[in-house]
Biopython code that builds the backbone (N, CA, C, O; Angstrom):
import numpy as np
from Bio.PDB.StructureBuilder import StructureBuilder

atoms = [
    (1, "UNK", "N", (1.687, 51.147, 69.417)),
    (1, "UNK", "CA", (1.416, 50.005, 70.268)),
    (1, "UNK", "C", (1.941, 50.303, 71.674)),
    (1, "UNK", "O", (3.139, 50.174, 71.923)),
    (2, "UNK", "N", (1.076, 50.691, 72.577)),
    (2, "UNK", "CA", (1.463, 51.001, 73.943)),
    (2, "UNK", "C", (1.267, 49.770, 74.820)),
    (2, "UNK", "O", (0.152, 49.467, 75.246)),
    (3, "UNK", "N", (2.360, 49.068, 75.082)),
    (3, "UNK", "CA", (2.291, 47.897, 75.935)),
    (3, "UNK", "C", (3.137, 48.128, 77.169)),
    (3, "UNK", "O", (3.934, 49.064, 77.217)),
    (4, "UNK", "N", (2.964, 47.271, 78.171)),
    (4, "UNK", "CA", (3.730, 47.404, 79.398)),
    (4, "UNK", "C", (5.109, 46.800, 79.200)),
    (4, "UNK", "O", (5.272, 45.803, 78.497)),
    (5, "UNK", "N", (6.098, 47.419, 79.830)),
    (5, "UNK", "CA", (7.468, 46.936, 79.736)),
    (5, "UNK", "C", (7.935, 46.411, 81.079)),
    (5, "UNK", "O", (7.302, 46.651, 82.108)),
    (6, "UNK", "N", (9.036, 45.700, 81.062)),
    (6, "UNK", "CA", (9.610, 45.148, 82.283)),
    (6, "UNK", "C", (10.436, 46.173, 83.035)),
    (6, "UNK", "O", (10.891, 45.905, 84.147)),
    (7, "UNK", "N", (10.637, 47.344, 82.446)),
    (7, "UNK", "CA", (11.394, 48.407, 83.105)),
    (7, "UNK", "C", (10.556, 49.665, 83.167)),
    (7, "UNK", "O", (9.607, 49.836, 82.402)),
    (8, "UNK", "N", (10.920, 50.549, 84.093)),
    (8, "UNK", "CA", (10.290, 51.857, 84.134)),
    (8, "UNK", "C", (11.283, 52.870, 84.669)),
    (8, "UNK", "O", (12.362, 52.505, 85.136)),
    (9, "UNK", "N", (10.923, 54.130, 84.602)),
    (9, "UNK", "CA", (11.804, 55.218, 85.001)),
    (9, "UNK", "C", (12.283, 55.006, 86.434)),
    (9, "UNK", "O", (11.494, 54.706, 87.330)),
    (10, "UNK", "N", (13.597, 55.169, 86.633)),
    (10, "UNK", "CA", (14.173, 55.029, 87.966)),
    (10, "UNK", "C", (14.746, 53.658, 88.267)),
    (10, "UNK", "O", (15.430, 53.495, 89.277)),
    (11, "UNK", "N", (14.489, 52.661, 87.419)),
    (11, "UNK", "CA", (15.018, 51.308, 87.628)),
    (11, "UNK", "C", (16.507, 51.260, 87.339)),
    (11, "UNK", "O", (16.995, 51.954, 86.447)),
    (12, "UNK", "N", (17.231, 50.437, 88.094)),
    (12, "UNK", "CA", (18.643, 50.183, 87.798)),
    (12, "UNK", "C", (18.677, 48.988, 86.852)),
    (12, "UNK", "O", (18.105, 47.936, 87.140)),
    (13, "UNK", "N", (19.361, 49.164, 85.708)),
    (13, "UNK", "CA", (19.363, 48.132, 84.670)),
    (13, "UNK", "C", (20.781, 47.853, 84.192)),
    (13, "UNK", "O", (21.710, 48.615, 84.460)),
    (14, "UNK", "N", (20.924, 46.738, 83.475)),
    (14, "UNK", "CA", (22.171, 46.403, 82.807)),
    (14, "UNK", "C", (21.880, 46.180, 81.332)),
    (14, "UNK", "O", (20.777, 45.777, 80.962)),
    (15, "UNK", "N", (22.873, 46.444, 80.493)),
    (15, "UNK", "CA", (22.730, 46.267, 79.052)),
    (15, "UNK", "C", (23.191, 44.854, 78.716)),
    (15, "UNK", "O", (24.282, 44.448, 79.118)),
    (16, "UNK", "N", (22.364, 44.095, 77.977)),
    (16, "UNK", "CA", (22.682, 42.683, 77.729)),
    (16, "UNK", "C", (23.189, 42.406, 76.316)),
    (16, "UNK", "O", (23.628, 41.292, 76.029)),
    (17, "UNK", "N", (23.137, 43.410, 75.422)),
    (17, "UNK", "CA", (23.684, 43.189, 74.087)),
    (17, "UNK", "C", (24.047, 44.519, 73.451)),
    (17, "UNK", "O", (23.608, 45.583, 73.888)),
    (18, "UNK", "N", (24.866, 44.428, 72.399)),
    (18, "UNK", "CA", (25.296, 45.631, 71.702)),
    (18, "UNK", "C", (26.661, 46.084, 72.180)),
    (18, "UNK", "O", (27.306, 45.406, 72.979)),
    (19, "UNK", "N", (27.100, 47.240, 71.685)),
    (19, "UNK", "CA", (28.441, 47.722, 72.012)),
    (19, "UNK", "C", (28.572, 48.165, 73.465)),
    (19, "UNK", "O", (29.691, 48.294, 73.962)),
    (20, "UNK", "N", (27.463, 48.400, 74.156)),
    (20, "UNK", "CA", (27.487, 48.807, 75.557)),
    (20, "UNK", "C", (27.207, 47.640, 76.505)),
    (20, "UNK", "O", (26.866, 47.862, 77.667)),
    (21, "UNK", "N", (27.344, 46.415, 76.033)),
    (21, "UNK", "CA", (27.041, 45.225, 76.820)),
    (21, "UNK", "C", (27.820, 45.226, 78.128)),
    (21, "UNK", "O", (29.027, 45.467, 78.152)),
    (22, "UNK", "N", (27.094, 44.947, 79.228)),
    (22, "UNK", "CA", (27.721, 44.874, 80.534)),
    (22, "UNK", "C", (27.669, 46.163, 81.336)),
    (22, "UNK", "O", (27.911, 46.141, 82.543)),
    (23, "UNK", "N", (27.360, 47.283, 80.700)),
    (23, "UNK", "CA", (27.279, 48.554, 81.420)),
    (23, "UNK", "C", (25.976, 48.616, 82.212)),
    (23, "UNK", "O", (24.968, 48.020, 81.832)),
    (24, "UNK", "N", (26.022, 49.355, 83.326)),
    (24, "UNK", "CA", (24.851, 49.517, 84.174)),
    (24, "UNK", "C", (24.507, 50.989, 84.307)),
    (24, "UNK", "O", (25.370, 51.855, 84.164)),
    (25, "UNK", "N", (23.247, 51.264, 84.580)),
    (25, "UNK", "CA", (22.811, 52.633, 84.771)),
    (25, "UNK", "C", (21.360, 52.688, 85.212)),
    (25, "UNK", "O", (20.702, 51.658, 85.364)),
    (26, "UNK", "N", (20.873, 53.901, 85.415)),
    (26, "UNK", "CA", (19.506, 54.127, 85.852)),
    (26, "UNK", "C", (18.689, 54.618, 84.659)),
    (26, "UNK", "O", (19.160, 55.451, 83.885)),
    (27, "UNK", "N", (17.474, 54.108, 84.510)),
    (27, "UNK", "CA", (16.603, 54.504, 83.400)),
    (27, "UNK", "C", (16.113, 55.931, 83.636)),
    (27, "UNK", "O", (15.525, 56.230, 84.675)),
    (28, "UNK", "N", (16.363, 56.808, 82.661)),
    (28, "UNK", "CA", (15.926, 58.203, 82.754)),
    (28, "UNK", "C", (14.543, 58.393, 82.167)),
    (28, "UNK", "O", (13.691, 59.037, 82.779)),
    (29, "UNK", "N", (14.307, 57.832, 80.972)),
    (29, "UNK", "CA", (12.994, 57.923, 80.329)),
    (29, "UNK", "C", (12.699, 56.637, 79.578)),
    (29, "UNK", "O", (13.611, 55.895, 79.212)),
    (30, "UNK", "N", (11.407, 56.379, 79.351)),
    (30, "UNK", "CA", (10.969, 55.240, 78.552)),
    (30, "UNK", "C", (9.995, 55.755, 77.505)),
    (30, "UNK", "O", (9.013, 56.417, 77.838)),
    (31, "UNK", "N", (10.269, 55.448, 76.224)),
    (31, "UNK", "CA", (9.382, 55.832, 75.126)),
    (31, "UNK", "C", (8.615, 54.589, 74.694)),
    (31, "UNK", "O", (9.168, 53.708, 74.035)),
    (32, "UNK", "N", (7.345, 54.523, 75.066)),
    (32, "UNK", "CA", (6.541, 53.326, 74.785)),
    (32, "UNK", "C", (6.247, 53.152, 73.304)),
    (32, "UNK", "O", (6.192, 52.022, 72.820)),
    (33, "UNK", "N", (6.058, 54.234, 72.581)),
    (33, "UNK", "CA", (5.722, 54.125, 71.165)),
    (33, "UNK", "C", (6.877, 53.558, 70.355)),
    (33, "UNK", "O", (6.662, 52.739, 69.461)),
    (34, "UNK", "N", (8.111, 53.987, 70.659)),
    (34, "UNK", "CA", (9.274, 53.513, 69.923)),
    (34, "UNK", "C", (9.946, 52.318, 70.590)),
    (34, "UNK", "O", (10.912, 51.769, 70.059)),
    (35, "UNK", "N", (9.428, 51.909, 71.771)),
    (35, "UNK", "CA", (9.968, 50.780, 72.540)),
    (35, "UNK", "C", (11.442, 50.971, 72.864)),
    (35, "UNK", "O", (12.246, 50.052, 72.703)),
    (36, "UNK", "N", (11.792, 52.168, 73.321)),
    (36, "UNK", "CA", (13.174, 52.502, 73.638)),
    (36, "UNK", "C", (13.255, 53.191, 74.988)),
    (36, "UNK", "O", (12.284, 53.779, 75.463)),
    (37, "UNK", "N", (14.436, 53.109, 75.600)),
    (37, "UNK", "CA", (14.668, 53.759, 76.888)),
    (37, "UNK", "C", (16.016, 54.464, 76.856)),
    (37, "UNK", "O", (16.927, 54.048, 76.140)),
    (38, "UNK", "N", (16.135, 55.529, 77.632)),
    (38, "UNK", "CA", (17.407, 56.224, 77.782)),
    (38, "UNK", "C", (17.961, 55.863, 79.151)),
    (38, "UNK", "O", (17.299, 56.053, 80.171)),
    (39, "UNK", "N", (19.197, 55.333, 79.164)),
    (39, "UNK", "CA", (19.845, 54.896, 80.393)),
    (39, "UNK", "C", (21.006, 55.844, 80.675)),
    (39, "UNK", "O", (21.792, 56.165, 79.784)),
    (40, "UNK", "N", (21.102, 56.284, 81.921)),
    (40, "UNK", "CA", (22.102, 57.261, 82.334)),
    (40, "UNK", "C", (23.520, 56.744, 82.118)),
    (40, "UNK", "O", (23.887, 55.690, 82.637)),
    (41, "UNK", "N", (24.316, 57.484, 81.353)),
    (41, "UNK", "CA", (25.724, 57.153, 81.134)),
    (41, "UNK", "C", (25.989, 56.034, 80.153)),
    (41, "UNK", "O", (27.131, 55.590, 80.037)),
    (42, "UNK", "N", (24.977, 55.558, 79.441)),
    (42, "UNK", "CA", (25.124, 54.439, 78.502)),
    (42, "UNK", "C", (24.715, 54.892, 77.108)),
    (42, "UNK", "O", (23.801, 55.703, 76.960)),
    (43, "UNK", "N", (25.391, 54.371, 76.079)),
    (43, "UNK", "CA", (25.109, 54.687, 74.681)),
    (43, "UNK", "C", (25.288, 56.184, 74.412)),
    (43, "UNK", "O", (24.407, 56.838, 73.855)),
    (44, "UNK", "N", (26.432, 56.704, 74.814)),
    (44, "UNK", "CA", (26.732, 58.130, 74.664)),
    (44, "UNK", "C", (27.025, 58.459, 73.193)),
    (44, "UNK", "O", (27.753, 57.739, 72.509)),
    (45, "UNK", "N", (26.438, 59.567, 72.731)),
    (45, "UNK", "CA", (26.662, 60.045, 71.373)),
    (45, "UNK", "C", (27.085, 61.505, 71.433)),
    (45, "UNK", "O", (26.842, 62.188, 72.428)),
    (46, "UNK", "N", (27.716, 61.980, 70.366)),
    (46, "UNK", "CA", (28.142, 63.366, 70.264)),
    (46, "UNK", "C", (27.125, 64.127, 69.432)),
    (46, "UNK", "O", (26.756, 63.703, 68.336)),
    (47, "UNK", "N", (26.679, 65.252, 69.965)),
    (47, "UNK", "CA", (25.705, 66.069, 69.249)),
    (47, "UNK", "C", (26.251, 67.486, 69.129)),
    (47, "UNK", "O", (26.737, 68.063, 70.102)),
    (48, "UNK", "N", (26.164, 68.034, 67.928)),
    (48, "UNK", "CA", (26.602, 69.409, 67.696)),
    (48, "UNK", "C", (25.431, 70.335, 67.967)),
    (48, "UNK", "O", (24.369, 70.214, 67.357)),
    (49, "UNK", "N", (25.642, 71.267, 68.898)),
    (49, "UNK", "CA", (24.576, 72.175, 69.318)),
    (49, "UNK", "C", (24.842, 73.559, 68.751)),
    (49, "UNK", "O", (25.911, 74.133, 68.956)),
    (50, "UNK", "N", (23.862, 74.085, 68.037)),
    (50, "UNK", "CA", (23.978, 75.419, 67.434)),
    (50, "UNK", "C", (23.768, 76.482, 68.518)),
    (50, "UNK", "O", (22.901, 76.315, 69.375)),
    (51, "UNK", "N", (24.540, 77.562, 68.496)),
    (51, "UNK", "CA", (24.343, 78.626, 69.482)),
    (51, "UNK", "C", (22.957, 79.269, 69.350)),
    (51, "UNK", "O", (22.491, 79.542, 68.244)),
    (52, "UNK", "N", (22.313, 79.503, 70.489)),
    (52, "UNK", "CA", (21.006, 80.149, 70.520)),
    (52, "UNK", "C", (21.059, 81.306, 71.515)),
    (52, "UNK", "O", (22.096, 81.550, 72.133)),
    (53, "UNK", "N", (19.953, 82.010, 71.668)),
    (53, "UNK", "CA", (19.898, 83.121, 72.613)),
    (53, "UNK", "C", (20.062, 82.619, 74.049)),
    (53, "UNK", "O", (20.705, 83.272, 74.870)),
    (54, "UNK", "N", (19.467, 81.435, 74.352)),
    (54, "UNK", "CA", (19.573, 80.883, 75.705)),
    (54, "UNK", "C", (20.965, 80.317, 75.975)),
    (54, "UNK", "O", (21.493, 80.469, 77.077)),
    (55, "UNK", "N", (21.562, 79.664, 74.976)),
    (55, "UNK", "CA", (22.889, 79.062, 75.123)),
    (55, "UNK", "C", (23.807, 79.608, 74.037)),
    (55, "UNK", "O", (23.974, 78.971, 72.997)),
    (56, "UNK", "N", (24.403, 80.773, 74.259)),
    (56, "UNK", "CA", (25.224, 81.385, 73.207)),
    (56, "UNK", "C", (26.525, 80.636, 72.917)),
    (56, "UNK", "O", (27.143, 80.858, 71.877)),
    (57, "UNK", "N", (26.955, 79.734, 73.843)),
    (57, "UNK", "CA", (28.229, 79.037, 73.612)),
    (57, "UNK", "C", (28.122, 77.947, 72.546)),
    (57, "UNK", "O", (29.084, 77.729, 71.809)),
    (58, "UNK", "N", (26.981, 77.254, 72.439)),
    (58, "UNK", "CA", (26.841, 76.185, 71.450)),
    (58, "UNK", "C", (27.889, 75.112, 71.671)),
    (58, "UNK", "O", (28.250, 74.833, 72.815)),
    (59, "UNK", "N", (28.391, 74.500, 70.595)),
    (59, "UNK", "CA", (29.491, 73.546, 70.696)),
    (59, "UNK", "C", (29.070, 72.098, 70.557)),
    (59, "UNK", "O", (27.984, 71.780, 70.071)),
    (60, "UNK", "N", (29.973, 71.226, 71.003)),
    (60, "UNK", "CA", (29.763, 69.787, 70.904)),
    (60, "UNK", "C", (29.383, 69.262, 72.278)),
    (60, "UNK", "O", (30.026, 69.593, 73.273)),
    (61, "UNK", "N", (28.333, 68.441, 72.335)),
    (61, "UNK", "CA", (27.796, 67.973, 73.605)),
    (61, "UNK", "C", (27.672, 66.455, 73.589)),
    (61, "UNK", "O", (27.266, 65.876, 72.582)),
    (62, "UNK", "N", (28.021, 65.807, 74.700)),
    (62, "UNK", "CA", (27.839, 64.357, 74.853)),
    (62, "UNK", "C", (26.482, 64.126, 75.502)),
    (62, "UNK", "O", (26.152, 64.777, 76.493)),
    (63, "UNK", "N", (25.696, 63.211, 74.960)),
    (63, "UNK", "CA", (24.398, 62.903, 75.547)),
    (63, "UNK", "C", (24.050, 61.441, 75.316)),
    (63, "UNK", "O", (24.631, 60.787, 74.450)),
    (64, "UNK", "N", (23.098, 60.930, 76.094)),
    (64, "UNK", "CA", (22.667, 59.540, 75.975)),
    (64, "UNK", "C", (21.690, 59.386, 74.814)),
    (64, "UNK", "O", (20.822, 60.231, 74.596)),
    (65, "UNK", "N", (21.851, 58.288, 74.074)),
    (65, "UNK", "CA", (20.919, 57.963, 72.997)),
    (65, "UNK", "C", (20.029, 56.807, 73.474)),
    (65, "UNK", "O", (20.439, 56.041, 74.346)),
    (66, "UNK", "N", (18.828, 56.672, 72.919)),
    (66, "UNK", "CA", (17.926, 55.601, 73.348)),
    (66, "UNK", "C", (18.435, 54.209, 72.974)),
    (66, "UNK", "O", (19.155, 54.034, 71.990)),
    (67, "UNK", "N", (18.042, 53.227, 73.784)),
    (67, "UNK", "CA", (18.373, 51.821, 73.558)),
    (67, "UNK", "C", (17.061, 51.050, 73.523)),
    (67, "UNK", "O", (16.138, 51.363, 74.275)),
    (68, "UNK", "N", (16.973, 50.051, 72.660)),
    (68, "UNK", "CA", (15.755, 49.241, 72.587)),
    (68, "UNK", "C", (15.583, 48.465, 73.891)),
    (68, "UNK", "O", (16.556, 47.974, 74.462)),
    (69, "UNK", "N", (14.329, 48.359, 74.359)),
    (69, "UNK", "CA", (14.077, 47.719, 75.657)),
    (69, "UNK", "C", (14.433, 46.233, 75.670)),
    (69, "UNK", "O", (14.634, 45.664, 76.743)),
    (70, "UNK", "N", (14.515, 45.598, 74.512)),
    (70, "UNK", "CA", (14.885, 44.186, 74.484)),
    (70, "UNK", "C", (16.359, 43.977, 74.826)),
    (70, "UNK", "O", (16.769, 42.855, 75.122)),
    (71, "UNK", "N", (17.161, 45.044, 74.789)),
    (71, "UNK", "CA", (18.583, 44.958, 75.105)),
    (71, "UNK", "C", (18.870, 45.361, 76.545)),
    (71, "UNK", "O", (20.032, 45.515, 76.921)),
    (72, "UNK", "N", (17.837, 45.533, 77.351)),
    (72, "UNK", "CA", (17.973, 45.981, 78.732)),
    (72, "UNK", "C", (17.384, 44.927, 79.659)),
    (72, "UNK", "O", (16.336, 44.346, 79.378)),
    (73, "UNK", "N", (18.083, 44.690, 80.780)),
    (73, "UNK", "CA", (17.591, 43.740, 81.774)),
    (73, "UNK", "C", (17.626, 44.405, 83.143)),
    (73, "UNK", "O", (18.605, 45.066, 83.490)),
    (74, "UNK", "N", (16.571, 44.234, 83.912)),
    (74, "UNK", "CA", (16.450, 44.840, 85.230)),
    (74, "UNK", "C", (17.399, 44.175, 86.221)),
    (74, "UNK", "O", (17.594, 42.961, 86.184)),
    (75, "UNK", "N", (17.990, 44.983, 87.112)),
    (75, "UNK", "CA", (18.816, 44.448, 88.195)),
    (75, "UNK", "C", (17.926, 44.334, 89.424)),
    (75, "UNK", "O", (17.306, 45.311, 89.845)),
    (76, "UNK", "N", (17.868, 43.134, 89.997)),
    (76, "UNK", "CA", (17.047, 42.880, 91.179)),
    (76, "UNK", "C", (17.584, 43.695, 92.355)),
    (76, "UNK", "O", (18.762, 43.575, 92.690)),
    (77, "UNK", "N", (16.744, 44.527, 92.992)),
    (77, "UNK", "CA", (17.224, 45.359, 94.097)),
    (77, "UNK", "C", (17.743, 44.545, 95.292)),
    (77, "UNK", "O", (18.627, 45.013, 96.010)),
    (78, "UNK", "N", (17.216, 43.352, 95.514)),
    (78, "UNK", "CA", (17.626, 42.558, 96.673)),
    (78, "UNK", "C", (18.915, 41.788, 96.425)),
    (78, "UNK", "O", (19.834, 41.844, 97.242)),
    (79, "UNK", "N", (18.994, 41.066, 95.302)),
    (79, "UNK", "CA", (20.169, 40.222, 95.056)),
    (79, "UNK", "C", (21.285, 40.969, 94.327)),
    (79, "UNK", "O", (22.454, 40.599, 94.442)),
    (80, "UNK", "N", (20.937, 42.015, 93.581)),
    (80, "UNK", "CA", (21.936, 42.762, 92.834)),
    (80, "UNK", "C", (22.298, 42.129, 91.500)),
    (80, "UNK", "O", (23.207, 42.605, 90.820)),
    (81, "UNK", "N", (21.603, 41.061, 91.113)),
    (81, "UNK", "CA", (21.853, 40.379, 89.839)),
    (81, "UNK", "C", (20.779, 40.741, 88.829)),
    (81, "UNK", "O", (19.671, 41.130, 89.200)),
    (82, "UNK", "N", (21.114, 40.612, 87.537)),
    (82, "UNK", "CA", (20.129, 40.842, 86.480)),
    (82, "UNK", "C", (19.077, 39.743, 86.552)),
    (82, "UNK", "O", (19.396, 38.583, 86.814)),
    (83, "UNK", "N", (17.834, 40.111, 86.321)),
    (83, "UNK", "CA", (16.743, 39.152, 86.451)),
    (83, "UNK", "C", (15.689, 39.389, 85.386)),
    (83, "UNK", "O", (15.548, 40.491, 84.856)),
    (84, "UNK", "N", (14.959, 38.334, 85.088)),
    (84, "UNK", "CA", (13.782, 38.477, 84.249)),
    (84, "UNK", "C", (12.647, 38.977, 85.132)),
    (84, "UNK", "O", (12.677, 38.807, 86.351)),
    (85, "UNK", "N", (11.648, 39.594, 84.511)),
    (85, "UNK", "CA", (10.562, 40.201, 85.267)),
    (85, "UNK", "C", (9.246, 39.586, 84.826)),
    (85, "UNK", "O", (9.007, 39.382, 83.636)),
    (86, "UNK", "N", (8.395, 39.294, 85.802)),
    (86, "UNK", "CA", (7.055, 38.794, 85.525)),
    (86, "UNK", "C", (6.048, 39.693, 86.205)),
    (86, "UNK", "O", (6.417, 40.647, 86.890)),
    (87, "UNK", "N", (4.762, 39.385, 86.015)),
    (87, "UNK", "CA", (3.700, 40.129, 86.677)),
    (87, "UNK", "C", (2.757, 39.144, 87.333)),
    (87, "UNK", "O", (2.378, 38.135, 86.738)),
    (88, "UNK", "N", (2.379, 39.447, 88.575)),
    (88, "UNK", "CA", (1.355, 38.655, 89.241)),
    (88, "UNK", "C", (0.648, 39.527, 90.266)),
    (88, "UNK", "O", (1.127, 40.605, 90.618)),
    (89, "UNK", "N", (-0.487, 39.052, 90.736)),
    (89, "UNK", "CA", (-1.286, 39.806, 91.681)),
    (89, "UNK", "C", (-0.680, 39.705, 93.076)),
    (89, "UNK", "O", (-0.245, 38.633, 93.498)),
    (90, "UNK", "N", (-0.653, 40.845, 93.798)),
    (90, "UNK", "CA", (-0.191, 40.828, 95.178)),
    (90, "UNK", "C", (-1.367, 40.542, 96.104)),
    (90, "UNK", "O", (-2.465, 40.251, 95.629)),
    (91, "UNK", "N", (-1.158, 40.620, 97.416)),
    (91, "UNK", "CA", (-2.224, 40.297, 98.376)),
    (91, "UNK", "C", (-3.397, 41.262, 98.322)),
    (91, "UNK", "O", (-4.489, 40.923, 98.779)),
    (92, "UNK", "N", (-3.198, 42.473, 97.767)),
    (92, "UNK", "CA", (-4.282, 43.452, 97.638)),
    (92, "UNK", "C", (-5.019, 43.341, 96.310)),
    (92, "UNK", "O", (-5.968, 44.089, 96.073)),
    (93, "UNK", "N", (-4.606, 42.428, 95.441)),
    (93, "UNK", "CA", (-5.250, 42.261, 94.150)),
    (93, "UNK", "C", (-4.716, 43.178, 93.067)),
    (93, "UNK", "O", (-5.327, 43.298, 92.005)),
    (94, "UNK", "N", (-3.568, 43.840, 93.320)),
    (94, "UNK", "CA", (-2.949, 44.710, 92.319)),
    (94, "UNK", "C", (-1.917, 43.923, 91.528)),
    (94, "UNK", "O", (-1.212, 43.079, 92.081)),
    (95, "UNK", "N", (-1.831, 44.201, 90.233)),
    (95, "UNK", "CA", (-0.842, 43.555, 89.381)),
    (95, "UNK", "C", (0.492, 44.250, 89.577)),
    (95, "UNK", "O", (0.620, 45.447, 89.316)),
    (96, "UNK", "N", (1.493, 43.496, 90.038)),
    (96, "UNK", "CA", (2.802, 44.084, 90.321)),
    (96, "UNK", "C", (3.895, 43.268, 89.647)),
    (96, "UNK", "O", (3.706, 42.098, 89.316)),
    (97, "UNK", "N", (5.052, 43.916, 89.451)),
    (97, "UNK", "CA", (6.210, 43.234, 88.880)),
    (97, "UNK", "C", (6.888, 42.397, 89.960)),
    (97, "UNK", "O", (6.896, 42.766, 91.134)),
    (98, "UNK", "N", (7.459, 41.259, 89.544)),
    (98, "UNK", "CA", (8.228, 40.457, 90.488)),
    (98, "UNK", "C", (9.453, 39.889, 89.789)),
    (98, "UNK", "O", (9.470, 39.724, 88.569)),
    (99, "UNK", "N", (10.476, 39.593, 90.580)),
    (99, "UNK", "CA", (11.716, 39.030, 90.074)),
    (99, "UNK", "C", (11.541, 37.536, 89.887)),
    (99, "UNK", "O", (11.086, 36.844, 90.797)),
    (100, "UNK", "N", (11.895, 37.035, 88.720)),
    (100, "UNK", "CA", (11.770, 35.597, 88.474)),
    (100, "UNK", "C", (12.902, 34.818, 89.135)),
    (100, "UNK", "O", (12.797, 33.602, 89.298)),
    (101, "UNK", "N", (14.004, 35.510, 89.525)),
    (101, "UNK", "CA", (15.081, 34.825, 90.235)),
    (101, "UNK", "C", (14.716, 34.584, 91.697)),
    (101, "UNK", "O", (14.827, 33.461, 92.189)),
    (102, "UNK", "N", (14.275, 35.646, 92.399)),
    (102, "UNK", "CA", (13.984, 35.529, 93.825)),
    (102, "UNK", "C", (12.512, 35.292, 94.106)),
    (102, "UNK", "O", (12.165, 34.785, 95.173)),
    (103, "UNK", "N", (11.636, 35.648, 93.169)),
    (103, "UNK", "CA", (10.210, 35.488, 93.372)),
    (103, "UNK", "C", (9.583, 36.603, 94.192)),
    (103, "UNK", "O", (8.393, 36.541, 94.501)),
    (104, "UNK", "N", (10.360, 37.629, 94.555)),
    (104, "UNK", "CA", (9.862, 38.713, 95.379)),
    (104, "UNK", "C", (9.407, 39.882, 94.504)),
    (104, "UNK", "O", (9.902, 40.071, 93.393)),
    (105, "UNK", "N", (8.458, 40.662, 95.024)),
    (105, "UNK", "CA", (7.923, 41.811, 94.308)),
    (105, "UNK", "C", (8.964, 42.915, 94.207)),
    (105, "UNK", "O", (9.787, 43.091, 95.105)),
    (106, "UNK", "N", (8.921, 43.661, 93.098)),
    (106, "UNK", "CA", (9.823, 44.783, 92.852)),
    (106, "UNK", "C", (9.009, 46.061, 92.998)),
    (106, "UNK", "O", (7.900, 46.147, 92.471)),
    (107, "UNK", "N", (9.535, 47.043, 93.697)),
    (107, "UNK", "CA", (8.979, 48.399, 93.882)),
    (107, "UNK", "C", (8.994, 48.782, 95.320)),
    (107, "UNK", "O", (8.568, 49.883, 95.671)),
]
sb = StructureBuilder()
sb.init_structure("model")
sb.init_model(0)
sb.init_chain("A")
sb.init_seg("    ")
for serial, (resi, resn, name, xyz) in enumerate(atoms, 1):
    if name == "N":
        sb.init_residue(resn, " ", resi, " ")
    sb.init_atom(name, np.array(xyz, "f"), 0.0, 1.0, " ", f" {name:<3s}", serial, name[0])
structure = sb.get_structure()
């Protein structure tokens, strides 16, 4: 089910539920099929990496794990507060995201 989300790569977001509640970061990737996003510096997990020819050191590595998009809220670039996101047509007839707090277009 490929549907549009309220966030996209490069957005500054805050986590609204779960053990990482209140943390902020930038969206690195969005997986539409699994409805999950990876946020920079949030939901860190430990992964054991086996040594390979490219990386002979191997070892234990910290990396970000995906978070469900329902637990993420966009931070409005103008006000700096978390906001809900809607879609409406701009003056050129393009469908764009807008902040429901300020009513201004995002992007």
